[in-house]
Biopython code that builds the backbone (N, CA, C, O; Angstrom):
import numpy as np
from Bio.PDB.StructureBuilder import StructureBuilder

atoms = [
    (1, "MET", "N", (113.292, 125.069, 102.592)),
    (1, "MET", "CA", (113.880, 126.310, 102.143)),
    (1, "MET", "C", (115.188, 126.529, 102.911)),
    (1, "MET", "O", (115.200, 126.499, 104.141)),
    (2, "ASN", "N", (116.278, 126.746, 102.187)),
    (2, "ASN", "CA", (117.566, 127.027, 102.816)),
    (2, "ASN", "C", (117.724, 128.527, 103.005)),
    (2, "ASN", "O", (117.394, 129.318, 102.121)),
    (3, "SER", "N", (118.228, 128.901, 104.159)),
    (3, "SER", "CA", (118.507, 130.310, 104.421)),
    (3, "SER", "C", (119.714, 130.405, 105.331)),
    (3, "SER", "O", (120.085, 129.444, 106.006)),
    (4, "ARG", "N", (120.312, 131.570, 105.337)),
    (4, "ARG", "CA", (121.426, 131.820, 106.249)),
    (4, "ARG", "C", (121.364, 133.270, 106.688)),
    (4, "ARG", "O", (120.799, 134.118, 105.998)),
    (5, "SER", "N", (121.952, 133.545, 107.846)),
    (5, "SER", "CA", (121.904, 134.905, 108.376)),
    (5, "SER", "C", (123.178, 135.219, 109.151)),
    (5, "SER", "O", (123.893, 134.329, 109.611)),
    (6, "LEU", "N", (123.430, 136.511, 109.274)),
    (6, "LEU", "CA", (124.586, 137.005, 109.999)),
    (6, "LEU", "C", (124.137, 138.171, 110.861)),
    (6, "LEU", "O", (123.474, 139.088, 110.378)),
    (7, "CYS", "N", (124.495, 138.136, 112.126)),
    (7, "CYS", "CA", (124.180, 139.229, 113.041)),
    (7, "CYS", "C", (125.286, 140.276, 112.936)),
    (7, "CYS", "O", (126.448, 139.978, 113.215)),
    (8, "ALA", "N", (124.939, 141.495, 112.537)),
    (8, "ALA", "CA", (125.907, 142.580, 112.401)),
    (8, "ALA", "C", (125.922, 143.407, 113.684)),
    (8, "ALA", "O", (124.870, 143.780, 114.202)),
    (9, "SER", "N", (127.121, 143.690, 114.191)),
    (9, "SER", "CA", (127.235, 144.484, 115.413)),
    (9, "SER", "C", (128.435, 145.404, 115.333)),
    (9, "SER", "O", (129.373, 145.170, 114.570)),
    (10, "ILE", "N", (128.387, 146.458, 116.137)),
    (10, "ILE", "CA", (129.486, 147.408, 116.278)),
    (10, "ILE", "C", (129.744, 147.562, 117.769)),
    (10, "ILE", "O", (128.842, 147.928, 118.524)),
    (11, "ASN", "N", (130.962, 147.287, 118.192)),
    (11, "ASN", "CA", (131.317, 147.385, 119.607)),
    (11, "ASN", "C", (130.330, 146.631, 120.500)),
    (11, "ASN", "O", (129.888, 147.156, 121.522)),
    (12, "GLN", "N", (129.995, 145.431, 120.122)),
    (12, "GLN", "CA", (129.101, 144.543, 120.864)),
    (12, "GLN", "C", (127.662, 145.042, 120.933)),
    (12, "GLN", "O", (126.883, 144.568, 121.760)),
    (13, "THR", "N", (127.301, 145.992, 120.076)),
    (13, "THR", "CA", (125.932, 146.488, 119.991)),
    (13, "THR", "C", (125.337, 145.994, 118.679)),
    (13, "THR", "O", (125.892, 146.247, 117.610)),
    (14, "LYS", "N", (124.216, 145.293, 118.755)),
    (14, "LYS", "CA", (123.596, 144.745, 117.551)),
    (14, "LYS", "C", (123.075, 145.872, 116.663)),
    (14, "LYS", "O", (122.327, 146.741, 117.111)),
    (15, "VAL", "N", (123.487, 145.838, 115.394)),
    (15, "VAL", "CA", (123.043, 146.812, 114.402)),
    (15, "VAL", "C", (121.886, 146.241, 113.593)),
    (15, "VAL", "O", (120.931, 146.950, 113.279)),
    (16, "GLY", "N", (121.975, 144.969, 113.261)),
    (16, "GLY", "CA", (120.909, 144.354, 112.481)),
    (16, "GLY", "C", (121.290, 142.954, 112.042)),
    (16, "GLY", "O", (122.253, 142.364, 112.532)),
    (17, "THR", "N", (120.505, 142.436, 111.100)),
    (17, "THR", "CA", (120.707, 141.077, 110.615)),
    (17, "THR", "C", (120.739, 141.074, 109.092)),
    (17, "THR", "O", (119.832, 141.586, 108.436)),
    (18, "LEU", "N", (121.796, 140.491, 108.546)),
    (18, "LEU", "CA", (121.915, 140.255, 107.115)),
    (18, "LEU", "C", (121.399, 138.849, 106.860)),
    (18, "LEU", "O", (121.844, 137.898, 107.502)),
    (19, "GLN", "N", (120.455, 138.711, 105.922)),
    (19, "GLN", "CA", (119.846, 137.402, 105.700)),
    (19, "GLN", "C", (119.751, 137.113, 104.211)),
    (19, "GLN", "O", (119.472, 137.999, 103.404)),
    (20, "GLU", "N", (119.993, 135.838, 103.863)),
    (20, "GLU", "CA", (119.847, 135.370, 102.488)),
    (20, "GLU", "C", (118.842, 134.228, 102.489)),
    (20, "GLU", "O", (118.990, 133.255, 103.228)),
    (21, "VAL", "N", (117.829, 134.357, 101.661)),
    (21, "VAL", "CA", (116.813, 133.313, 101.514)),
    (21, "VAL", "C", (116.616, 133.091, 100.019)),
    (21, "VAL", "O", (116.273, 134.020, 99.288)),
    (22, "THR", "N", (116.829, 131.886, 99.577)),
    (22, "THR", "CA", (116.705, 131.483, 98.172)),
    (22, "THR", "C", (117.380, 132.459, 97.209)),
    (22, "THR", "O", (116.820, 132.818, 96.173)),
    (23, "GLY", "N", (118.590, 132.879, 97.568)),
    (23, "GLY", "CA", (119.387, 133.732, 96.688)),
    (23, "GLY", "C", (119.141, 135.223, 96.812)),
    (23, "GLY", "O", (119.827, 136.003, 96.150)),
    (24, "LEU", "N", (118.195, 135.652, 97.627)),
    (24, "LEU", "CA", (117.902, 137.078, 97.813)),
    (24, "LEU", "C", (118.437, 137.536, 99.161)),
    (24, "LEU", "O", (118.158, 136.927, 100.194)),
    (25, "TRP", "N", (119.211, 138.622, 99.138)),
    (25, "TRP", "CA", (119.808, 139.158, 100.363)),
    (25, "TRP", "C", (119.000, 140.351, 100.865)),
    (25, "TRP", "O", (118.482, 141.143, 100.077)),
    (26, "SER", "N", (118.902, 140.466, 102.186)),
    (26, "SER", "CA", (118.239, 141.622, 102.799)),
    (26, "SER", "C", (118.948, 141.969, 104.092)),
    (26, "SER", "O", (119.622, 141.132, 104.692)),
    (27, "PHE", "N", (118.786, 143.220, 104.516)),
    (27, "PHE", "CA", (119.337, 143.666, 105.797)),
    (27, "PHE", "C", (118.227, 144.325, 106.578)),
    (27, "PHE", "O", (117.543, 145.217, 106.076)),
    (28, "GLN", "N", (118.049, 143.879, 107.819)),
    (28, "GLN", "CA", (117.033, 144.443, 108.708)),
    (28, "GLN", "C", (117.730, 145.075, 109.899)),
    (28, "GLN", "O", (118.396, 144.383, 110.670)),
    (29, "TYR", "N", (117.580, 146.407, 110.057)),
    (29, "TYR", "CA", (118.162, 147.078, 111.216)),
    (29, "TYR", "C", (117.456, 146.661, 112.493)),
    (29, "TYR", "O", (116.245, 146.441, 112.490)),
    (30, "ALA", "N", (118.194, 146.552, 113.574)),
    (30, "ALA", "CA", (117.635, 146.242, 114.888)),
    (30, "ALA", "C", (116.875, 147.463, 115.408)),
    (30, "ALA", "O", (117.331, 148.595, 115.247)),
    (31, "GLU", "N", (115.733, 147.237, 116.021)),
    (31, "GLU", "CA", (114.926, 148.340, 116.559)),
    (31, "GLU", "C", (115.721, 149.190, 117.548)),
    (31, "GLU", "O", (115.639, 150.418, 117.502)),
    (32, "ASP", "N", (116.487, 148.563, 118.439)),
    (32, "ASP", "CA", (117.271, 149.305, 119.423)),
    (32, "ASP", "C", (118.275, 150.225, 118.745)),
    (32, "ASP", "O", (118.526, 151.330, 119.226)),
    (33, "TRP", "N", (118.849, 149.783, 117.636)),
    (33, "TRP", "CA", (119.816, 150.590, 116.897)),
    (33, "TRP", "C", (119.133, 151.823, 116.301)),
    (33, "TRP", "O", (119.660, 152.931, 116.398)),
    (34, "LEU", "N", (117.978, 151.635, 115.695)),
    (34, "LEU", "CA", (117.263, 152.744, 115.061)),
    (34, "LEU", "C", (116.728, 153.751, 116.068)),
    (34, "LEU", "O", (116.601, 154.935, 115.757)),
    (35, "GLU", "N", (116.414, 153.286, 117.272)),
    (35, "GLU", "CA", (115.836, 154.171, 118.281)),
    (35, "GLU", "C", (116.880, 154.969, 119.046)),
    (35, "GLU", "O", (116.517, 155.851, 119.825)),
    (36, "ASN", "N", (118.162, 154.691, 118.853)),
    (36, "ASN", "CA", (119.221, 155.390, 119.575)),
    (36, "ASN", "C", (119.762, 156.533, 118.717)),
    (36, "ASN", "O", (120.474, 156.280, 117.746)),
    (37, "PRO", "N", (119.438, 157.788, 119.054)),
    (37, "PRO", "CA", (119.858, 158.928, 118.224)),
    (37, "PRO", "C", (121.376, 159.091, 118.132)),
    (37, "PRO", "O", (121.858, 159.675, 117.162)),
    (38, "GLN", "N", (122.136, 158.601, 119.094)),
    (38, "GLN", "CA", (123.588, 158.723, 119.042)),
    (38, "GLN", "C", (124.188, 157.828, 117.968)),
    (38, "GLN", "O", (125.300, 158.085, 117.508)),
    (39, "GLN", "N", (123.476, 156.784, 117.559)),
    (39, "GLN", "CA", (123.970, 155.867, 116.546)),
    (39, "GLN", "C", (123.378, 156.157, 115.174)),
    (39, "GLN", "O", (123.905, 155.678, 114.170)),
    (40, "ALA", "N", (122.304, 156.923, 115.104)),
    (40, "ALA", "CA", (121.617, 157.173, 113.839)),
    (40, "ALA", "C", (122.491, 157.922, 112.843)),
    (40, "ALA", "O", (122.290, 157.771, 111.638)),
    (41, "TRP", "N", (123.447, 158.721, 113.292)),
    (41, "TRP", "CA", (124.303, 159.470, 112.368)),
    (41, "TRP", "C", (125.083, 158.535, 111.446)),
    (41, "TRP", "O", (125.438, 158.934, 110.337)),
    (42, "LEU", "N", (125.358, 157.310, 111.873)),
    (42, "LEU", "CA", (126.063, 156.360, 111.013)),
    (42, "LEU", "C", (125.234, 156.025, 109.780)),
    (42, "LEU", "O", (125.789, 155.855, 108.695)),
    (43, "LEU", "N", (123.918, 155.928, 109.927)),
    (43, "LEU", "CA", (123.057, 155.620, 108.801)),
    (43, "LEU", "C", (123.072, 156.751, 107.797)),
    (43, "LEU", "O", (123.136, 156.507, 106.592)),
    (44, "ILE", "N", (123.013, 157.971, 108.266)),
    (44, "ILE", "CA", (122.962, 159.153, 107.389)),
    (44, "ILE", "C", (124.307, 159.347, 106.686)),
    (44, "ILE", "O", (124.346, 159.628, 105.488)),
    (45, "ARG", "N", (125.380, 159.203, 107.407)),
    (45, "ARG", "CA", (126.717, 159.427, 106.860)),
    (45, "ARG", "C", (127.067, 158.446, 105.754)),
    (45, "ARG", "O", (127.745, 158.815, 104.796)),
    (46, "ASP", "N", (126.616, 157.201, 105.869)),
    (46, "ASP", "CA", (126.992, 156.174, 104.901)),
    (46, "ASP", "C", (126.072, 156.094, 103.698)),
    (46, "ASP", "O", (126.292, 155.247, 102.831)),
    (47, "CYS", "N", (125.058, 156.931, 103.604)),
    (47, "CYS", "CA", (124.126, 156.865, 102.479)),
    (47, "CYS", "C", (124.740, 157.406, 101.205)),
    (47, "CYS", "O", (124.085, 157.422, 100.163)),
]
sb = StructureBuilder()
sb.init_structure("model")
sb.init_model(0)
sb.init_chain("A")
sb.init_seg("    ")
for serial, (resi, resn, name, xyz) in enumerate(atoms, 1):
    if name == "N":
        sb.init_residue(resn, " ", resi, " ")
    sb.init_atom(name, np.array(xyz, "f"), 0.0, 1.0, " ", f" {name:<3s}", serial, name[0])
structure = sb.get_structure()
């Protein structure tokens, strides 16, 4: 199975991982990113 991934970060802080497996793309937020209330506003603002 071929897959590829990209680590997404902002200011050297990991936000999550973009992954493609057999043509399907997904994004998984990093636990540390979700647990930090100072960064959570970015998720709400971009919805």
